[in-house]
Phi, psi and omega in degrees: 000146181218002178227147165254119182243147179184193182219143181234140177237131175246137178256120177250124177241114182047056183231167176220067189288343183212112187266147176270184180279121180279140178249359182208207177278359178262125177271111184272158170271162175287134181205151180238146178263120182233118180050043175083003182240151179270133176235107175297155180210162168245125183291156176298325178299316178298313182299317180295325175297318178299317180298315178303313183293323177294319177297319179296322180294335179274359177112359179280127181284118182282156178293131180291146180252153179222136177257127183231167179102180181291154180296325178226159181108189188270354187272007182287140174200162178218151180207162173276186177295343181053048181232086184285347177287321182271321190250128183298318185291325175295327178290310188282323189256352178076178183188171166216126177235104186262126174269180176292168184301329179272000182260122181272014181273003177300130183214151179209161176209123173281160195278124169298331177261111183251133179219144181271182176286134178276090183267140176302142183277355175210159181299140178219132173263109180302147176271140176262120181261125181268137181223160180224133170256105184239000184284116174075014180236149180286324181242111184303147178256126180265144177205167178205162177207162179262150169210171184199166170240128182192156167267129180246137183230145179210145174278160173215159178212129179245117179273092188295320180300334181276348176294122180074015179239123188231117179284154185257160179299145176277166189302321184277005177089350180292143183253151170251168186284034181203017193262158176262156172287171178300319179298317180290332175298322177293321176296323179296320178299320178294322180296330181297335179289345178246023171124339179292151184229148173285140180217163166259123186234113178050047174084007180232153175285138186211168171239141185233132177287160179303150186299324182295327177290319182292319174304312184298322182293321177292318180299318178298320178298313181296321179292324176293322176297323179292330184249023190306133172226160177146185178110154180277166174052045179294328184296324185246348179222050180307139176208144176286123183255006174294142184301139173272341179208129176227125174242132179211156181208144177279129184237151178285327180237177186276046178254140179250104182278359188259001185302319181261359175287316178247106187198171178284149178294149182296332181271009176072026183260014174117193187288144170230141171240107197258109178295319183294325178292320178299314178303313182297318180294319179296322179291318182294326181256028179304133183088350181253357180232159183242134177293142359262166163280124183261127179240117174259121187224114184291134179298139181096342180270115178046058187298319181296318179296321179298313181299319179293319179298314180295322179293321180290337181247026184303319183292321179291326176292317180299325180273359179080009180281336175229131178238130178243127184210180171290144182302320185295304178296328179297313182289321181288325176295318176297321179299320179290323177298319179292316181297326181280351180095004182297331184242037183300331181297336180293341186272005174230148178296138179292147177286138182249000000 
């Protein structure tokens, strides 16, 4: 197995965790129009920011950011240090650092951790809340903002072999979506003196950090997901952002069989967790997944649905093929299993 695939659900109650661009005195939430209905969402960028901040709060040093370009105009850009050898978030979340046309220092890395948009599982019309700032001023200031209640769901995929593995520039200077600059290649050579090794990775020359470092980076990511915090308008719309439901399974390839297991109902009536769909997906991908399928489900969240789900999968639970637990201990236990070396085979592509 070489991928962790899954689905995450966040429950928003009277919240505005991710705001859109305001065009007036009303601060809107992000929302998309689908088949004539509004679906609030949290962008993948926002969610990844929450993960970065949660990792930083646990003691992981984040990659420093720099804003470059003109103060106004189209030349503005910002980037991190683009150093995946040193910084965990540059490794896990990727980056792009573009130099000038005469600068060969342009470098990029696509993300080993891929996550989708957290879209509401049913149509929701956000509420507009009206407010007044009248304290200590002669003329009150009027303002308003949107908020909503919804379950938001998104798929994710973690490419474990690429964690801590960095391909090098090819001879003609052409780049792939995982390559280091020439300067970083020199850093990689220095890193090899402390245990990193040159490897051929998916047809390219690469350098790979020691396995214990790669284990730790994946474990830190899972622990941050278990303790996730973040979101906008905390002062007036505080909300717990830890996942209410996480489903994940180790896969041999980059396929996510859980996308339709945890999804919105076809009639637009909210979230469904479908035992029959899980059975069919596991059968279809027999030999491509590793036991168990882990389901983290917070107590109190959709209890009737949970009881039915567990009853429908009783035989798979009895055989250990499906495990249902609270998301936090489930994710933290998996993090410890990875940290201890129990799943080292996941860090290499399976032989075909």
